[in-house]
N, C-alpha and C positions, 0 to 999 in steps of 0.2 A: 516387536518385543517390548518389554517394560522399559528397558534402557533407552530405546529409540523414542518411546513416548515421552519420557522425562527429559531427554535431550531436546526434543521439540518444544516442550513446555518451557524449558529454561530459555531457549532461543526466543520464543514469543515474549516471555517476560522481559528479557533484555531489550527487545525491539520496542516494546511498549514504554519502557523506562527511557530509552533513547529519544523517543518521540514525545516525551513528557505527557503521556496519557495516564500515568499513575503518579501519585505523590503520597507522601506520608500524611499530609493534612489536606484532604480533598474538600472538607466541609468547614474551612476556616471562616470565622465570623467576618463579615464584611467582604468576603471574596465575591467577585463578580463572576457569574456563570456565563460561559461563552458557548454558544451553540456550535454544532459541527460545521454549519455553513460559514460562520464567522472565523472559525479556526483555520479552515482551508485544508488542503491535502498536504501531507508531509512526505515529500519525495525522499528516496534513498540518496544520501549525500555522496556515497562512493559507488555511483553507477558506472560500470565500465562501458556501457552501451550508449551513453548520453549523446554522443556524436555519430552514432551508427546510422549509415544511410539505409533506408528501408526498415527502420526499427519496428514499425507497426506490423508489416508483413512477417517479419521474423518472429515477433511476439505471437502472432496467430499460429505460426508453425509450431512454436514451443507449446502453445496451449493445446493443440491437437495431440502432441506427444505426452501431455500431462505434467510437464515441468512447470509448476505454478510459480515458484520463486523467480525463475529466469524469465517467464512470461511477464511477470510484474515489472521486472527491470526493463525489458524491451518496451512495454507499453508506457511506462513512465518516461522513457527516453523519447518515444514518439510524441508524447504530450509536451515535453519540454521543448521539442522542436516545433510543434504546432499546437499551442495551448487551447485553441478553439475547436479541436477535432472531437466532435461529439461522439463519434463511433469509438475512438480510442478511449475516451473517458468511460463509455458504457462497458467495453470489454475489460477495462481495468477494474471497474466496480464489480463486475461478475467474477473476475478472477480473484479479487481480494475476498469476496464472499466465499468462494470455493476454498480458499486458503484459510478460512475461518478468521479473517481479520475484518470483523464487522464494521468497526469504526471507519476504517479507510474505505471500505466498500460503500458505506452510506455517503460519505463525502464525495467520492468519485461519481457515484450515480446521480447525486444532486447536481453535479456540474453538467 
C-alpha cells in the first residue's frame, strides 16, 4: 500500500541521516571528498545479535526466509565477531543490495 511505501521511505531516510550519508551542504567549498572505501562500513549500533553464537548461519536462514533487515543484523554481528570473514561480507553486500541500500552494499562487497 501507499502508506507502507512512504513508511519505508521515511525509515530509509532516517537511516541515511543516522549514518551521515546525507547532509544539508554536501558540496561545501573546500570539503574533502571521501570514497566509500575510506569511509568504511557503518554497522548498526543497536544490534541485538552482536554476541549471538552462530550469527552467520542464522543470517543465512533469515535470508532464505526473505527477512532482509534481520539478515543484515545477523551478518553484521557475524562480521563484528570475525572481521575477515569474506563470505559474511559478500552475503552482507548482496543482502544490502537486495534491501536497496546501495552505499552499504558497495562498501561491504569491496571488503
